[in-house]
Structures are given as structure tokens and as C-alpha cells.
C-alpha positions as CSV (number, residue, x, y, z in Angstrom):
1,M,-6.7,-26.0,41.7
2,S,-3.4,-27.0,41.5
3,S,0.0,-25.3,42.4
4,V,2.7,-24.3,40.1
5,I,5.7,-24.0,42.9
6,N,4.9,-25.3,46.5
7,L,7.9,-24.7,49.1
8,K,8.1,-26.4,52.1
9,K,10.0,-24.8,55.1
10,V,12.6,-23.8,52.7
11,S,16.1,-22.1,53.9
12,K,18.8,-20.5,52.3
13,V,22.1,-19.9,54.1
14,Y,25.5,-18.5,52.3
15,P,28.6,-18.7,53.6
16,M,30.5,-15.4,54.0
17,G,33.7,-16.3,55.0
18,D,33.4,-17.7,58.6
19,V,30.0,-16.3,58.9
20,K,26.7,-17.6,57.5
21,V,24.0,-15.2,56.3
22,E,20.5,-16.8,56.2
23,A,18.9,-15.1,53.2
24,L,15.6,-17.4,53.8
25,I,14.3,-19.0,56.9
26,K,11.9,-21.7,56.9
27,V,9.8,-20.3,54.0
28,S,6.8,-21.8,52.9
29,L,5.0,-20.9,50.3
30,T,2.1,-22.0,47.5
31,I,1.4,-20.5,44.4
32,F,-1.3,-21.6,42.3
33,E,-2.1,-22.0,38.4
34,R,-3.7,-18.4,37.4
35,E,-2.7,-16.5,40.1
36,F,-1.2,-13.1,39.8
37,V,1.3,-12.7,42.4
38,A,3.6,-9.6,43.7
39,I,6.3,-10.4,46.3
40,V,7.7,-7.1,47.6
41,G,10.3,-6.3,50.2
42,P,12.9,-3.8,50.8
43,S,16.4,-4.5,49.2
44,G,18.1,-7.1,51.5
45,S,15.0,-8.8,52.3
46,G,15.4,-12.0,50.8
47,K,13.2,-11.4,47.9
48,S,15.8,-11.9,45.2
49,T,16.7,-15.2,46.9
50,L,13.5,-16.5,46.8
51,M,12.6,-15.3,43.1
52,H,16.2,-17.8,42.5
53,I,14.4,-20.6,44.1
54,I,11.0,-20.0,42.6
55,G,13.2,-19.6,39.2
56,L,14.7,-23.0,39.7
57,L,18.0,-20.5,39.5
58,D,19.3,-21.8,42.9
59,V,18.6,-24.7,45.2
60,P,17.3,-24.3,49.1
61,T,20.1,-25.3,51.7
62,S,16.9,-27.4,53.4
63,G,13.5,-27.9,53.0
64,E,11.5,-28.8,49.8
65,M,10.8,-27.4,46.8
66,Y,8.0,-28.6,44.0
67,L,7.4,-27.7,40.7
68,L,3.8,-29.1,39.3
69,E,3.9,-31.1,42.3
70,K,7.1,-32.6,41.8
71,N,10.1,-32.6,44.1
72,V,12.9,-30.6,42.3
73,S,14.8,-30.0,45.8
74,R,18.0,-31.9,44.6
75,L,18.0,-32.2,41.1
76,S,21.1,-31.3,39.2
77,Q,21.7,-28.0,37.7
78,N,21.1,-29.5,34.2
79,S,17.9,-30.8,34.8
80,L,16.9,-27.4,36.8
81,A,18.1,-25.5,33.4
82,T,16.1,-28.3,31.4
83,L,12.8,-27.3,33.6
84,R,13.4,-23.7,33.7
85,N,13.4,-24.0,30.0
86,R,10.0,-26.1,29.7
87,H,8.2,-24.5,32.5
88,I,9.5,-20.8,33.6
89,G,9.4,-17.8,31.3
90,F,11.6,-15.0,32.8
91,I,11.5,-11.3,32.5
92,F,14.1,-9.2,33.7
93,Q,14.6,-5.4,34.5
94,S,17.5,-5.3,32.2
95,Y,15.9,-7.1,29.5
96,N,18.8,-9.7,28.6
97,L,18.2,-9.2,25.0
98,L,21.1,-10.2,22.3
99,S,22.1,-6.8,21.0
100,R,23.2,-8.0,17.3
101,T,20.1,-10.0,17.3
102,S,16.5,-9.3,15.8
103,A,13.7,-9.3,17.9
104,L,12.6,-12.4,15.9
105,E,15.7,-13.9,16.5
106,N,15.9,-13.2,20.4
107,V,12.5,-14.4,20.8
108,E,13.0,-17.8,19.3
109,M,16.2,-18.3,21.1
110,P,14.6,-20.9,23.8
111,L,13.1,-22.8,21.1
112,I,16.5,-23.6,19.7
113,Y,17.5,-24.9,23.2
114,S,14.5,-27.2,23.4
115,G,15.4,-28.5,19.8
116,T,12.5,-27.1,17.8
117,N,12.8,-26.9,14.1
118,R,13.5,-23.5,12.4
119,D,10.4,-23.3,10.5
120,N,8.0,-23.8,13.6
121,R,10.5,-21.8,16.0
122,I,10.0,-18.8,13.5
123,L,6.2,-19.6,13.2
124,K,6.0,-19.5,17.0
125,A,8.0,-16.2,17.6
126,K,6.0,-14.3,15.2
127,E,2.9,-15.4,16.9
128,V,3.8,-14.4,20.3
129,L,5.5,-11.0,18.8
130,R,2.0,-9.9,17.7
131,L,0.6,-11.0,20.9
132,V,2.7,-8.2,22.7
133,G,2.0,-5.6,19.6
134,L,5.3,-5.9,18.1
135,E,4.3,-7.3,14.4
136,E,5.7,-4.5,12.7
137,R,9.3,-4.5,14.5
138,M,10.1,-8.1,14.4
139,N,13.2,-7.5,12.1
140,H,14.7,-4.6,14.4
141,L,17.8,-5.0,16.7
142,P,17.3,-4.3,20.3
143,S,19.0,-0.9,19.8
144,Q,16.3,0.0,17.3
145,L,13.5,-0.5,19.8
146,S,12.5,1.6,22.7
147,G,12.9,0.5,26.3
148,G,9.3,-0.6,26.4
149,Q,9.5,-2.4,23.0
150,Q,12.6,-4.2,24.3
151,Q,10.6,-5.3,27.2
152,R,7.8,-6.5,25.3
153,V,10.5,-8.4,23.3
154,A,11.5,-10.2,26.4
155,I,8.0,-11.0,27.3
156,A,7.2,-12.7,23.9
157,R,10.7,-14.4,24.8
158,A,9.3,-15.4,28.1
159,L,5.8,-16.8,26.7
160,I,7.5,-18.8,23.3
161,N,7.6,-22.4,25.4
162,D,4.3,-21.6,26.8
163,P,5.3,-21.6,30.1
164,D,3.7,-22.7,33.7
165,L,4.8,-19.6,35.3
166,I,5.7,-16.1,34.1
167,L,8.4,-14.7,36.6
168,A,8.9,-10.8,36.2
169,D,11.9,-9.2,38.3
170,E,11.4,-5.9,38.3
171,P,10.0,-5.7,34.8
172,T,9.1,-1.9,34.8
173,G,12.2,-0.9,36.8
174,N,14.3,0.6,33.9
175,L,11.1,2.2,32.0
176,D,9.2,5.6,32.2
177,S,5.8,5.4,33.9
178,K,3.7,5.6,30.5
179,S,6.1,2.6,29.2
180,G,6.0,0.9,32.7
181,K,1.9,1.1,32.8
182,E,1.8,-0.5,29.1
183,I,3.9,-3.4,30.6
184,L,2.2,-3.8,33.7
185,D,-1.1,-3.8,31.7
186,L,0.3,-6.4,29.4
187,L,1.2,-8.7,32.3
188,I,-2.3,-8.0,33.6
189,K,-3.9,-9.1,30.5
190,L,-1.8,-12.1,30.4
191,N,-3.2,-13.2,33.7
192,K,-6.5,-12.7,32.6
193,D,-5.9,-14.7,29.7
194,G,-4.7,-17.6,31.8
195,N,-1.3,-17.2,32.8
196,T,0.4,-17.5,36.3
197,V,2.1,-14.6,37.1
198,V,4.7,-13.7,39.7
199,I,6.1,-10.1,39.9
200,V,9.2,-9.4,42.1
201,T,9.5,-5.5,43.1
202,H,10.1,-3.2,45.6
203,D,7.6,-0.7,44.3
204,L,4.2,-1.0,46.3
205,S,2.4,0.7,43.6
206,I,3.3,-1.9,41.2
207,A,2.6,-4.3,43.6
208,S,-0.8,-3.1,44.2
209,H,-2.0,-4.5,40.6
210,A,-1.8,-7.6,41.9
211,K,-4.3,-10.0,43.2
212,R,-2.2,-11.4,45.9
213,I,0.7,-9.8,47.9
214,I,3.8,-11.5,49.7
215,E,5.8,-9.5,52.0
216,I,9.0,-10.6,52.8
217,K,11.6,-8.9,55.4
218,D,14.6,-10.6,56.7
219,G,14.1,-13.9,55.0
220,E,10.6,-14.5,56.2
221,I,7.3,-13.5,54.9
222,V,5.5,-11.5,57.3
223,K,2.4,-10.7,55.4
224,D,0.6,-13.0,52.9
225,Y,-2.7,-11.6,51.5
226,K,-5.1,-11.2,48.6
227,N,-5.6,-7.6,46.9
């Protein structure tokens, strides 16, 4: 099975005045195609830094980072942005939708950046909105949608470019328990359909649904096990 993400002895150090804070310490980690992985840890454990590196939002201070077996450790910010758009779909706790833009227009946004023509953008956006059960809400603004529906729009947006990795940061954190379960069930279904899914969470009850759990503490992986 091919790897989607491979980190080799990755460290991340942040300068804080005269002090250097080690957010990650020689982390080695491989995430394979079709895996469903939960990364868990308390606040300050380094899980957010690890998510940023996995998502190509940040680069390691030392060590090597591979995406689809290509070394991307020292690429420019522009090159990383291009790879993110093509290969990684992000789902955030706060949805990050444009408030004055319809669900359909929010979902098609990544295709605008990739240069897809308008007709094809609309067709694909409608397709993924149907996939997440929002075919009747395509023209609604975020303010006209429930929290769970807004997160479904965010998931559709994450799927629009057929990413190699879906990276979800506390995807149920702003939702009530019923909506949270619906979103979690949708992520489980996407994984069963062949998508690689990584959830970053502090909630062990959410993590328990993943097939593999990685626990991080003080910048180091302390457990990595099949669930």
C-alpha cells in the first residue's frame, strides 16, 4: 500500500524571544492510502503543529516530509499551496465558509484556484453537494443553514478536487451531539468509499471511531495503535 504522508524524524521549533519551544521532536509517521486515522492529544501536545505539517501549512525545522512519496520538505510556500489545493481537502471546526456566498459557490471555490472552467466547476460542486445530502440547499447562504449543514458544505468543498487526503481539525467541535454524529458517520462513509481520512481531536470518543489512533504528548508520539 502506498503512503500518502511520510514524516521522517520531523522536528518543529518556534522561537519565543530568547527561548526556543520544541513543538515536535523527531516525529516519524506514515499514513497510508485508505486509512482512517485519529491524532489525539491534550492542548499544547503538538497535535495542531503536526496537523499543520501533514497539511503542508507549515514546514519542519528539521527532518523530512513526503507527500505521495515526493520530498516536499523544502518547497516554497507557493509550491506547497499548489500541492495543498490539488491533494489535500481541509475540514475545520469553524467551517470557514464565505458568509455572502451560496453553498454551491463556497464548494466550487477550490476549482477556481485550479483554473477549472465555470460549467465544469458547477457540475462538480453539485455532484459533491448531492454526495453530502445537500442537493436541496445548494443556493442557500451559510446563515440559512444549520451548523451540521454548514459542516457538510465544508466537507463537500474538501472533496471537490478529489483529494488524496481529507484532513479534519475537530470537525464536530462546534456541533450538537446529533449533528456531530451525522458528520462523523459521513467521514466514516467517505473512508469506506476509499478516501484517506485523518481527524485531529482532543475527544477520545470521536477518535474511537477511527481504525488507527496516534497519541501525541509533549511533541512526541507516545502511542500508535490499530483500533
